[in-house]
N, C-alpha and C positions, 0 to 999 in steps of 0.2 A: 801082745800088740806091738808092732814094730815102731821104732822112733821115726819121726818125720824130720826132714831137713828144714832148717829155718827159712830156706829159700824156695821150698816146695809149694806150688800153688795148691790151694785147697778149694773144695766146693765143686770139683769137676766130677766127683762121683757122689753117690748117695742121693739124698732127697733132692727134689727139684729146687732150683734157685728161687729165692724170694723175689717178688716183683719190686722194682725200684719205687721208693715212696714218691707220691705225686705232691708237688708243692701247692700251697694255696688252698688246702682242704678246709681251713677254718672260714675263709672268705667265700667258698664256693656257694653259689645260689643267692648271695647278697646283691649281686649286680644284675641279676636277671630282669629283663624288661626295662632297663633304664632308658634305652633309646626310644622305645614305644611310648613310655609314660612322658618322656620329654616332648615328643611331638604332640601328644594329647594336650599337655599344658601350654605348648606354643599356640595351638588353636584357641584355647581358652583365653590366653593373653591377648591375642589379636582381636578376639571378639570384645574383650574388655576395653581395649583401646578404641575400637569402633563405637562402643557404647558411650564412652566418655565424650568422643567427638560429636556424636548425634545428640547427646545430652546437652552439650554446649550450644549447638544450633537450636535445640528445642527451647532453651532458656532465652537465647538472643532473639528468637522470632516470637517470643511470648506465646508459645504453643503448649506449655506444660499443663495448663488447666483446661485444655479442650476436652479431655475425658474425665468426667466427674465421678466415676465409680471405679472401684478396685475389684476386678474379676480376673484373678490369676489364670484360670483355666478357660472359662467361656469367653473371656475378653480377647482370646487369641484370634478370634475371627472378627474382622471389621464388619460394618453394616453391609448387607448383601442385597438390599433392595431400597427403593425410594422411601418406603415406610420406615425402614431401619435408620436411614440417614435423618429423616424428619424427627424421629424419636431422640437420636443422639443430639441433634441441634437444639431440640426443645429443652433438654437437660442442661445444655451449656448456657442457654438464654436465661436460666434461673440463677446463674453464678454471678458473684459480684464483679468479676472481670468483664463480663459482657455488659452489665448494667453501667459500670463506671468507665469503661474504656472502649468497648466494641459495639455500642448500641447501633443498630442498623446494619450489622454485618450480614452479608448474603450467605446462602448455603455454599456456593463455590469457595468463598473466602474461608468459611468454617472448615471445609474439607482440607484446605491447604495447611492449616495449623493442626488439624486432627491427625493427618498422616505423620507429622513429625513426632508427636507424642506416641502414637500407635507403634511407630518403628522403634522408638526408644524402648518401649515396654516389650516389644517382640524380641528385641536383641537380648533383653534380660531373660526371657523365657528360653531362648535358644541356648544361652550360656548355661542355664540350669539343666537343660536337657543333655547338652554335651557333657557336662560334668557327671551327671547321674549315670548315663550310659557307660562312659569311660570308667568311672570308679567301679561300677558293678562288674564290668568285663574283666578288669585287671585283678580285682579281688577274687572273683570266681575262678579264673584261670591260673591263679597264684603267680601272676606276672608282675605284681606290685613289689618293687624293691623293698628290702627290709628297712623298716624305720620310716617309710614314706606314706604308709596308709593313714596315719594320724595327721600328717601334714596336709595331705590332699582332702581329708575329711574336714579339717578346719576350713579349708578353702570353700568347700561346699556349704558349710554352716554360715560362713560370712556372706556368701552369695544369697542365701535365703534371708539373712538379716537385712541385706541391702534392699531386697524387694520390699520388706516391711517398712524400712526407713524411707524408701521412695514414696510409698503411699502416705506415710506420716508427713513428709514434705509437701506433697500435693494437697493433702487435706487442709493444710494451713492457709492455702489460698482460696478456699471455698467458703469462708466464713467472713462475716463483718463486711468491711469495705475494701478488702484486699483485691489488688489487681495482679498480684504475683505471689509466689510462695515466700515463706519467711526465709530471709537470707541466712540465718544461722542454721536452719534445717538444711538448706541447700549446701552449706559448708560441710555439715556432717555427712551428707550423701556423697559429695565429691571426695571428701577425705577418705571415706571408707572405700570408694572405688580405687583410689590411688594405693591404699593399703593392700587391697586384694591384688592389684597389679604388681606391687612390690613383692609380696609374698610369692606370687607365681614366678616372677623373674628369679628370685633367690633360689627357689626350689629347682628351677630349670638349670641354674648354674651348678647347684650341687649334683644334679644328675649328669652334668656334662663330663664328669670324671668318675672313675671307679672309687669305691670306698677305700681301697688301699692307697690310691693316688692322693685322695683327700687327707688321709692320715699322715702320709709323708709330707705333703705340702704344708700342713698346719705347723710343722716344726719350724718352718721359715716365716711364720707370721710376724708382721710388723705391728706390735701392739699400739704404739703411739699413732701411727698412721691410720690404723683401724679405728681407734677411738675418735680421731678427728673426722674421719669419713662418716662415722655414726652420727656425730654432732651435725655435720653438714646435711645428712639425710633428714634429721629431725627439723632442722632449720628450713629445708626445702618444703617439708610438709606444712610447716607454719605458713609459708608464703602461698602455698596452694589454697589453704583455708582462707587466707585473706583475699586471695583472688576470687574465691567463690563469693565472699561478701560483696566485693566490687561488682561482680556480675549480677548478683541477686537484686541489687537496687539500681543497676545501670550507672554506678558511680563513675565508670570509665568515660562516660559521655558528658560529665558535668564540668570538669576543669580540663581544658584542652591546651594549656600552655605548659612549657617546661623550660628550665628547671623550677620556675616559680609556679604558684597556683593562684590564678587571678591577680597576678602581679605582686604577690607577697609570698613569704616563706611558708606561712601558715594559711590555710584556707579561711575564707570568711565564714562567720556563723558556725565555728567549729564545735561550740558547746551549747548550741541553742536548744537542743531537745532536753526534756525533763521526764524522768530522772536522768542524771548525767550519763549513766552507763549505756543508755539507748543510743548515744552518739556513736559508739563503737560498732553498732550494727545497722543503724538506720540513717545516719547522717552521711550523705554522699561525700562531702568534703573530708570529714574525719576518716571515713573508710578508705578513700583513695590516698590520703596522706599516709596512713598506716601501711598501706600496700607499697607505696613508693619508698618510705623509710626502711621497711623491712627488706625491700629489694636491694637498696644500696648496701645495707649491712650484710646481706647474703652474698653479694658480689665480693665485698671486702674479705669476709671469712672464707669464701670459696678460693680467693687468690692465695690466702695463707695456707689453706689445705693443699692447693695445687703446688705451691713452692715446696711444701713438705713431701709431696708425692714425687716431685722431680728428683729428690735425693734418694729415692729407692734404688736399691741395687738390681732390681728386677726390671727388665725392659718392658714386659707386658704390663706390669703395674704402672710404670711411668706413662706408658701410652694411654692406659685407662684414665689416669688423672688428667692427661692432656685433653682428652675428649671432653671430660667434665668442664675443664676451663674454657674450651672453645664454645661449648653449648651455653655456658653461663653468660659469656659476653654477648653471644648472639641473642639470647633471651632478653638481655638488658636493652639492646638496640631495638628489638621487636616491641618491647613494652613501651619504650619512649615513642616509637613511631605510631603505635596503636593509640596512645593518648593524644598525640598531636592531630590525628585524623578522626578523633571522636569514636574510636572503636568500631569501624565498619566490620561487617561479617568476615571477609577474607583475612584481615589482619588479626581479628580477635581469635579466630580458629587457629591461625598459624601460631599465635602466642600460646594458646592452650596446648597445641600439639607439640611445640618445642618443650613445654613444661613436662610433657610425658616422656620425651626423649631424654631430657636432663635427669628426670627422676630415675629412669632405668640406668642411665650412665653412672649416676652416683652409686646406685646399688651394685653395679658391676665393679666399679673401682673399689668399693668397700670389700667386695668378695675377694678380689685379688690381693688386697692388703692382708686378708686373713688366710687365703689359700693361694699364695703366689705360684705361678706356673713354673715348672722345672725348666732350667736353662743350662747351657754349658758353662764351664768356668769362664770362658771369654764373654759370656753374656749374650 
């Protein structure tokens, strides 16, 4: 066998050349279907937002007790005849709300509150159907991204739980001398709706980048800012729950001056109910005072988090926290205006809708603190 020169090219003869290795083989398949699943979750998220808004209108119009039965499947169809409407109206006339608040209500008046509650429940059914069909299709066609089947399955389970909690809430207003649902059950119902929306938004954010991009981005995580954003998220949830207590007993229409309450720092008769803990759920003055105080503290803490976010070296992260700061101030102004005008429907719904925007903005800013977007050295 002859010697080869050290400068002689090899591989030009003999067996065929080996194919060049393809990079990214480990991650191949993990990002399949991310875009489609994200669109599916966007539809679910928008439906959840609509359901929260309709739920708020249902509560503010005292419509939530107009349907006195829970029929998840057969209840999807409203009364289709005069006899059907008479039957539904007869059931409502046996409720405490009718006897204590709406005695003498006419059938057309009943229909106006019935449609609000029916629409709210129908949105819930639609969300469940959209989730079930989407989940089945993505799993069957193997287009569910790796690691996201469990996440989306949890979303579906929470949606089913929400339906059960909704009836648990409504049933509380159909006994005794109740004219509305129990405020603490309303708070659980609204809190879970915000949790579902938050989980949907977080999952969509994770799907907005490839698994490789997320892995690289996590190396730039800002732990302190992420921790503070997490605290702000929990604080915002507390304020949402307190807001539900306010709406549950119409506490927003009892004290309509600001910054004082009936001319004093503390509301009158703040501890009148017995046992004392009932005041935190059923005393309008106490409930509104807690909501106001928590709002002030939330704005102060939000300002601290915003200042910390301003020091981030990432432009997108800074902008995300700027949005949070702006929405927080706007929500404060809306809250004060709503109180001064005794919570009319347009202002009350605007206040609730801004809470939704703020909630999503906080989650988005928290996401950027953990997964900052790539940027050039110049920023």
